[in-house]
Steps between C-alpha positions, in 0.01 A plus 500: 500500500566840346823662614565872446869588536582860585700672225748652747570190710859409579841665481510878504784695340701536821482131589583390146798738497634358829455138392647562153799680653569203726450234231724694263781475753435128539512446123826692478646253747573753771614341824364551852174680431285594797202727557471718807166389631258306277522645147120498473214360708440172319634168635480318166724756329739507796524121491591504131763767559646294783520202264718723280728574795353835604503525880317739732682715755278585794767703680795707384805271527837599642651455154389385159615431146313450176180694432230617739168598342274748678142376502221653292352661812817701566698547821580794729796706370716419802466127430587550135814689606599217736454247221717707266771524765528119514698493177252287307335632186158648585228489235197712583180328378268738685181558302522838319157590642637448851811700413272788404341499846844484661609804297190701600557429868870587479431825313246629750694378802785724385252789493394438859181302438390205710346199325186291544505168316162338450581130496569183697741562788690170472514484121844488338429797273382716790808405703715624213300821458523577871877496466477804272296702752773518762325545834206690353297216351181335621292215359121507488324169435151566632268754664641430846845604374355829378343562841839443666692706242709791629653693213768761469415749221562532210442144382437280198281194452615213278375146451643154496489418128271199553247676726128480430383819328175524697681458833764754399238760408314452827807516724645793304187706558498415871862614534434823311196573716714461811805681360401728208756602241688178439640431154351178360676268258291208381782255443286190451638316198287507183537123476360459851211735428406314181495165681281636776252660259485182297412299811219742578365458146536121499314464829192633322532237224596177679367288786836460677861620476824305521800717594840344429817609675743470789356505849744777596416713194320814619359587158365146458326511839359841415335365184329239713391760754344712226299206368387400851397858567271480198335186636658266245611154621880492486751215480858601582757255358875488442482213249245262351559267796319748727180502294184387678359315201192375682397853594588645159288238325192674639559799271444529126708812438823575690742790467876458541750771577850500641740720692779695334763246606316188380669327204306414189563126526324487838201701374463278191501183709232638734278595204555159339393313815190715553394455137542126550212502745265513203639175353 
């Protein structure tokens, strides 16, 4: 069994920054550390953080002490303000790429622009971005959303940082055809773009793809969707325990990639097990 591991698989800069920030606090012995929402979308990492005493807040509490870490996906500004008003220390681990999108939205909102975000409506990052649009933001996830779009001019178009480039380009053009003159900001992260392009290249070289990552990770699911769209058999797994070894044994050359929130130790174990099929 030949296994080809994508060069850009695993932690991106923003995820690594958020995890390192949290682990640094743990190593310093800081007490009562919690993240507001899951820090990243990977259950194995979250489980390890919990073992180190890092809890997850799903709602803003009435009061708090210790340190509250804002997740890599960011939060709406009003929620960040409420967290700061609790009296606990607030550490912002929002990915810098996401912060850039937040800043663009805020800048143009102050100039009277409305905002269209091309992304997944229920995704944590998009929820945070919408908070910066005030009441002038709309989310477009598909062609039906474009058909239903009613825009107040002038407007800008931005993207969820983990959006598929091909989908973004298509939806962007549809929006511009319907409402000419919008300012477009392609805010897809370079790391995301590289992963997606690598999957497209690998699908032409291998017989099947294994995509490793959390089931709630949008960028992980998108890698799988890209491979499926190219007609490549795809196996979506969180860990090596999810591998369908009987099915994989039918292939001689398999590609492996992973979402931006998948830790290296999980990827290595998946590769090790697949390679073992040849023994």
